[in-house]
VEXDREN-2710 file (C-alpha; in Angstrom, 1 decimal):
% VEXDREN-2710
k/r/px/py/pz
1/MET/-6.5/-12.3/-22.6
2/SER/-7.6/-16.0/-22.1
3/THR/-9.6/-17.0/-19.1
4/ARG/-6.8/-19.5/-18.3
5/LEU/-4.2/-16.8/-18.2
6/VAL/-6.3/-14.6/-16.0
7/ALA/-6.8/-17.5/-13.6
8/VAL/-3.1/-18.2/-13.5
9/LEU/-2.3/-14.6/-12.8
10/LEU/-4.8/-14.4/-9.9
11/ILE/-3.3/-17.3/-8.0
12/GLY/-0.2/-15.4/-7.0
13/ALA/-2.1/-12.2/-6.2
14/LEU/-4.5/-13.9/-3.7
15/ALA/-2.0/-13.7/-0.9
16/LEU/-2.4/-9.9/-0.9
17/ALA/-5.6/-9.9/1.1
18/PRO/-5.0/-6.4/2.4
19/SER/-5.4/-5.1/-1.1
20/LEU/-9.2/-5.0/-0.8
21/GLY/-9.1/-1.5/0.4
22/ALA/-12.6/-1.0/1.8
23/LEU/-13.0/-4.5/3.2
24/GLU/-11.9/-5.4/6.7
25/ALA/-9.9/-8.5/7.5
26/PRO/-12.1/-11.5/8.0
27/SER/-12.9/-12.7/11.5
28/ASP/-15.0/-15.6/10.4
29/PRO/-13.1/-18.9/10.5
30/GLU/-15.0/-20.5/7.6
31/LEU/-14.3/-17.4/5.4
32/GLU/-10.6/-17.5/6.4
33/GLU/-10.4/-21.1/5.4
34/GLY/-12.0/-20.3/2.0
35/ILE/-9.5/-17.5/1.4
36/ARG/-6.6/-19.8/2.3
37/GLN/-7.8/-22.5/-0.1
38/THR/-8.1/-19.9/-2.9
39/GLN/-4.6/-18.6/-2.1
40/ILE/-3.0/-22.0/-2.5
41/GLY/-4.9/-22.8/-5.7
42/ASP/-7.4/-25.3/-4.2
43/PHE/-10.2/-23.7/-6.2
44/GLU/-12.8/-26.6/-6.1
45/ASN/-12.8/-26.8/-2.3
46/ALA/-12.6/-23.0/-2.1
47/VAL/-15.9/-22.7/-4.1
48/VAL/-17.7/-25.0/-1.7
49/THR/-16.3/-23.3/1.5
50/LEU/-16.8/-19.8/0.3
51/ASP/-20.3/-20.4/-1.0
52/THR/-21.3/-21.9/2.3
53/ALA/-19.8/-19.0/4.2
54/ALA/-21.5/-16.4/1.9
55/ARG/-25.0/-18.0/2.3
56/ARG/-24.6/-18.1/6.1
57/LEU/-23.3/-14.5/6.3
58/ALA/-26.2/-13.3/4.1
59/ALA/-28.7/-15.0/6.4
60/GLU/-27.2/-13.6/9.5
61/GLY/-27.2/-10.0/8.2
62/GLY/-25.3/-7.0/9.4
63/ARG/-21.9/-8.3/8.1
64/SER/-21.7/-6.7/4.7
65/ALA/-17.9/-6.2/4.7
66/GLU/-17.3/-9.9/5.3
67/LEU/-20.0/-11.0/2.9
68/ALA/-18.5/-8.8/0.2
69/ARG/-15.1/-10.3/0.8
70/ALA/-16.6/-13.8/0.5
71/TYR/-18.1/-12.9/-2.9
72/VAL/-14.8/-11.4/-4.1
73/TYR/-12.8/-14.6/-3.3
74/LEU/-15.6/-16.8/-4.6
75/SER/-15.2/-14.8/-7.9
76/ILE/-11.4/-15.5/-7.9
77/ALA/-12.0/-19.2/-7.2
78/TYR/-14.4/-19.4/-10.2
79/LEU/-11.7/-17.7/-12.3
80/GLY/-9.3/-20.4/-11.3
81/LEU/-11.7/-22.9/-12.6
82/SER/-12.1/-21.0/-15.9
83/GLN/-15.7/-20.2/-15.2
84/GLU/-15.6/-16.5/-16.1
85/GLN/-19.4/-15.8/-16.1
86/LYS/-19.8/-17.2/-12.6
87/ALA/-16.7/-15.2/-11.5
88/LYS/-18.3/-11.9/-12.8
89/ALA/-21.6/-12.7/-11.2
90/GLN/-20.0/-13.2/-7.8
91/PHE/-18.0/-9.9/-8.2
92/LEU/-21.3/-8.1/-9.0
93/GLU/-22.8/-9.6/-5.8
94/ALA/-19.8/-8.1/-3.9
95/LEU/-20.5/-4.7/-5.4
96/LYS/-24.2/-4.9/-4.6
97/THR/-23.4/-6.0/-1.0
98/ASP/-20.9/-3.2/-0.3
99/SER/-21.2/-0.3/-2.8
100/ASP/-18.1/1.4/-1.2
101/MET/-15.9/-1.5/-1.9
102/THR/-12.6/-0.6/-3.6
103/ILE/-9.7/-2.6/-5.0
104/ASP/-6.3/-1.1/-4.2
105/GLU/-4.4/-0.6/-7.5
106/GLY/-1.1/-0.5/-5.7
107/GLU/-1.3/-4.2/-4.6
108/PHE/-3.0/-6.3/-7.3
109/PRO/-1.1/-6.7/-10.6
110/PRO/-2.6/-4.6/-13.5
111/ARG/-3.7/-7.6/-15.5
112/VAL/-5.7/-8.8/-12.5
113/LEU/-7.3/-5.4/-11.9
114/GLU/-8.5/-5.4/-15.6
115/PHE/-10.9/-8.3/-15.0
116/PHE/-12.6/-6.6/-12.0
117/GLU/-12.7/-3.2/-13.8
118/GLU/-14.4/-4.9/-16.8
119/ALA/-17.0/-6.5/-14.5
120/ARG/-17.6/-3.2/-12.8
121/GLU/-18.1/-1.3/-16.1
122/GLU/-20.5/-4.0/-17.4
123/ALA/-22.5/-3.7/-14.1
124/LEU/-22.7/0.1/-14.5
125/ALA/-23.7/-0.2/-18.2
126/GLU/-26.5/-2.7/-17.4
127/GLY/-27.7/-0.7/-14.4
128/VAL/-27.0/-3.6/-12.0
129/VAL/-25.2/-1.2/-9.6
130/ALA/-25.6/2.5/-9.4
131/PRO/-22.6/4.8/-10.0
132/VAL/-21.1/6.5/-6.9
133/PRO/-22.4/10.2/-6.9
134/PRO/-19.7/12.9/-6.8
135/PRO/-19.2/14.7/-3.5
136/PRO/-21.2/17.9/-3.2
137/ALA/-19.4/21.0/-4.1
138/GLU/-18.3/23.2/-1.3
139/ALA/-19.9/26.6/-1.0
140/PRO/-17.5/29.5/-1.9
141/THR/-16.1/31.2/1.1
142/VAL/-16.8/34.9/1.2
143/SER/-14.2/36.9/3.0
144/GLU/-15.1/40.0/4.9
145/PRO/-13.4/43.2/3.8
146/GLU/-10.6/44.3/6.0
147/PRO/-11.3/47.5/8.1
148/VAL/-9.8/50.7/6.8
149/LEU/-7.5/52.2/9.4
150/GLU/-7.4/55.9/9.9
151/PRO/-3.9/57.4/9.8
152/GLU/-2.6/58.6/13.1
153/PRO/-1.9/62.3/13.6
154/ALA/1.6/63.3/12.7
155/SER/2.3/64.3/16.3
156/ALA/1.5/60.8/17.5
157/VAL/4.0/59.1/15.2
158/ALA/7.2/58.4/17.0
159/THR/10.4/59.0/15.0
160/ALA/12.8/56.1/15.4
161/GLU/16.4/57.0/15.7
162/PRO/18.6/55.3/13.2
163/GLU/20.8/52.5/14.6
164/PRO/24.5/53.3/14.8
165/GLU/26.5/52.0/11.9
166/LYS/28.4/48.9/12.7
167/LYS/32.1/48.8/12.0
168/GLY/33.4/46.1/9.8
169/GLY/31.6/43.8/7.3
170/SER/28.7/41.5/8.2
171/ALA/27.5/38.4/6.3
172/LYS/25.0/35.6/6.8
173/TRP/26.0/32.2/5.5
174/LEU/23.8/29.2/4.5
175/LEU/25.9/26.2/5.1
176/ILE/24.6/23.1/3.2
177/GLY/25.7/19.8/4.6
178/GLY/29.3/19.6/5.5
179/GLY/32.7/19.1/3.9
180/ALA/33.5/21.4/1.1
181/ALA/30.3/23.5/1.5
182/ALA/31.0/24.1/5.2
183/ALA/34.7/24.9/4.5
184/ALA/33.7/27.4/1.9
185/GLY/31.3/29.1/4.4
186/VAL/34.1/29.4/7.0
187/ALA/36.6/30.8/4.5
188/LEU/34.1/33.5/3.3
189/ALA/33.2/34.4/6.9
190/ALA/36.9/34.8/7.8
191/GLY/37.5/37.0/4.7
192/GLY/34.7/39.4/5.7
193/GLY/32.7/39.1/2.5
194/SER/33.7/38.9/-1.2
195/GLY/35.6/41.6/-3.0
196/GLY/36.0/43.9/0.1
197/SER/38.0/44.5/3.2
198/GLY/35.5/45.4/5.9
199/GLY/32.5/46.6/3.7
200/SER/29.1/44.9/3.6
201/GLY/28.4/45.5/-0.1
202/GLY/29.9/42.1/-1.4
203/THR/27.6/39.4/-2.9
204/THR/27.9/35.8/-1.5
205/THR/26.9/32.8/-3.6
206/THR/25.6/29.8/-1.8
207/PRO/27.5/26.6/-2.9
208/THR/25.3/24.2/-4.9
209/PRO/25.0/20.7/-3.3
210/GLN/26.3/17.9/-5.6
211/PRO/24.2/14.8/-6.1
212/VAL/25.2/11.8/-3.9
213/GLU/25.1/8.1/-4.9
214/GLU/24.4/5.6/-2.3
215/TRP/23.6/1.8/-2.2
216/PHE/20.3/0.7/-0.7
217/GLU/19.1/-2.9/-0.1
218/LYS/15.6/-4.0/0.8
219/TYR/13.9/-7.4/0.9
220/SER/10.2/-8.4/0.5
221/ALA/8.2/-9.6/3.5
222/GLN/5.8/-11.5/1.2
223/VAL/7.8/-14.8/1.3
224/PRO/7.9/-17.7/1.1
225/ARG/5.6/-18.2/-1.9
226/ARG/4.7/-21.6/-3.2
227/ILE/5.2/-22.1/-7.0
228/PRO/2.6/-24.8/-8.0
229/ASP/3.2/-27.0/-11.0
230/LEU/2.4/-25.2/-14.3
231/ASN/1.4/-22.1/-12.3
232/GLN/2.7/-18.8/-10.9
233/ALA/3.7/-17.1/-7.7
234/PHE/3.6/-13.4/-7.1
235/SER/5.4/-11.3/-4.4
236/GLN/5.7/-7.5/-4.0
237/LEU/8.1/-5.1/-2.4
238/ASN/7.5/-1.4/-1.6
239/PHE/10.9/0.2/-2.1
240/GLY/11.1/3.4/-0.1
241/PRO/14.3/5.3/-0.8
242/ALA/13.6/7.6/-3.7
243/GLY/16.1/8.7/-6.4
244/THR/17.4/7.8/-9.8
245/ILE/18.7/4.3/-10.3
246/VAL/22.4/4.0/-11.4
247/GLU/22.8/0.3/-10.9
248/ALA/20.2/-2.4/-10.0
249/TYR/20.5/-6.0/-8.9
250/LEU/17.7/-8.6/-8.1
251/GLU/18.6/-10.8/-5.2
252/PHE/16.6/-14.0/-4.9
253/ARG/16.6/-17.6/-3.7
254/ILE/14.3/-20.3/-5.3
255/GLN/14.1/-24.0/-4.4
256/HIS/12.6/-26.1/-7.3
257/THR/12.7/-29.7/-8.4
258/CYS/13.9/-28.5/-11.9
259/ARG/15.0/-24.9/-12.2
260/ALA/15.1/-25.2/-16.0
261/ASP/11.3/-25.1/-15.9
262/LEU/11.2/-21.6/-14.4
263/TRP/10.6/-18.2/-15.9
264/MET/10.9/-15.0/-13.8
265/GLU/9.6/-11.4/-14.4
266/LEU/10.4/-8.3/-12.4
267/ARG/7.9/-5.4/-12.8
268/HIS/9.1/-1.8/-12.2
269/PRO/6.5/0.5/-10.5
270/ASP/5.9/2.3/-13.8
271/GLY/4.9/-1.0/-15.5
272/THR/8.2/-1.8/-17.3
273/THR/9.1/-5.5/-17.0
274/TYR/12.4/-7.4/-17.0
275/SER/12.3/-11.1/-17.8
276/VAL/14.8/-14.0/-17.4
277/SER/14.6/-17.8/-17.8
278/GLY/16.0/-20.3/-15.4
279/PRO/19.3/-22.0/-16.0
280/ALA/19.2/-24.9/-18.5
281/ASP/19.6/-27.7/-16.0
282/CYS/17.5/-29.4/-13.4
283/ALA/19.4/-28.4/-10.3
284/ASP/17.1/-27.7/-7.4
285/LEU/18.4/-24.2/-6.4
286/TRP/18.3/-21.0/-8.4
287/GLU/19.6/-17.8/-6.7
288/GLY/20.9/-14.4/-7.5
289/PRO/22.0/-11.7/-7.7
290/ILE/21.3/-10.8/-11.4
291/GLY/21.7/-7.4/-13.0
292/VAL/18.6/-5.5/-14.0
293/PRO/18.8/-2.8/-16.8
294/ALA/16.8/-0.2/-14.9
295/GLU/19.3/2.7/-15.1
296/GLY/17.7/6.1/-15.2
297/LYS/14.4/5.0/-13.7
298/THR/13.0/6.1/-10.3
299/SER/13.6/3.7/-7.5
300/ASN/10.7/4.1/-5.1
301/GLY/7.3/2.4/-5.5
302/ILE/5.9/-1.1/-5.6
303/TRP/8.0/-3.7/-7.5
304/THR/6.4/-7.0/-8.3
305/LEU/8.2/-10.3/-8.9
306/THR/6.5/-13.2/-10.8
307/VAL/7.9/-16.7/-10.9
308/MET/6.3/-19.2/-13.2
309/ASP/6.7/-23.0/-13.6
310/THR/6.3/-23.6/-17.4
311/GLN/6.7/-27.4/-17.5
312/PRO/4.7/-30.3/-15.9
313/ASP/5.6/-32.5/-13.0
314/ASP/7.7/-30.1/-11.0
315/ALA/7.1/-27.4/-8.2
316/GLY/9.0/-25.3/-5.8
317/THR/9.1/-22.3/-3.5
318/LEU/10.2/-18.6/-3.8
319/GLU/12.1/-18.4/-0.5
320/ALA/13.3/-14.9/-0.6
321/TRP/13.9/-11.9/-2.9
322/GLY/14.8/-8.2/-2.7
323/LEU/16.5/-5.3/-4.6
324/ARG/20.0/-3.8/-4.2
325/LEU/20.0/-0.4/-5.9
326/LEU/22.7/2.3/-6.4
327/ILE/20.6/5.5/-6.2
328/ARG/21.6/9.0/-7.1
329/ARG/19.8/11.6/-4.9
END
């Protein structure tokens, strides 16, 4: 993967600041400004701002989480400037500053995570950072033997009298849901069991619930997203209702000075991607819905939408997007 491509991919992911799992949100104004500059692709100014913030935080001491965060975003800013070695060096500084720092795989796109993982592996191989030791094994629990109870004398054992036999049949029903299943349960109860008139020896089979198909619609909160000229915008959606997809539609609205320059990719939680190019004209609005061939896949998980401007001299905004899925459950 070229450094240029990695830099392009990172721009859209930068807005996902909560994805740095072990790092707390910055409370330092200068650090916040550097992160904002990185998120909008102003990498040159971001390098200056973040480097100043990192030097000050290091001198103050006692603020390792914020300092590690400054190093991480400084690494991303250097990637945006195609300076890969400096980017790796800053990421290693983040690891040395906060050894417990983690990157949440559920938030950053896989291609972005690859760069950080490569840097981490190089640091481990060169001994720059120490591997995290495994947790100590728990000592096995030894259970005490249960006491042996002496049998009571025969004279002390009470003899329970048998319950009188009830007249007529008896049955217990498990009613699942309603409708046909409930009606079947009522009919069986009224008949006093299956295959008998008043006896209790009949066998009752619980009706099997049938799968239900239902439409669900959910929209991403990570909007609007700016689409810079010759660059990308990322946005994610954590789709909650779980089931098997029967039909899928991508809903979206994009304002752009020439929509023919656009290319869009929807990534399923399992990594499968669905791509589509913008209409072949320079109208300034592109909106859905469009069908997505995701039949048979699971619905729940984190979906990622990427919108890329592929030609110079134009820019725009991803204003809204979401998914409308028919799910079988």
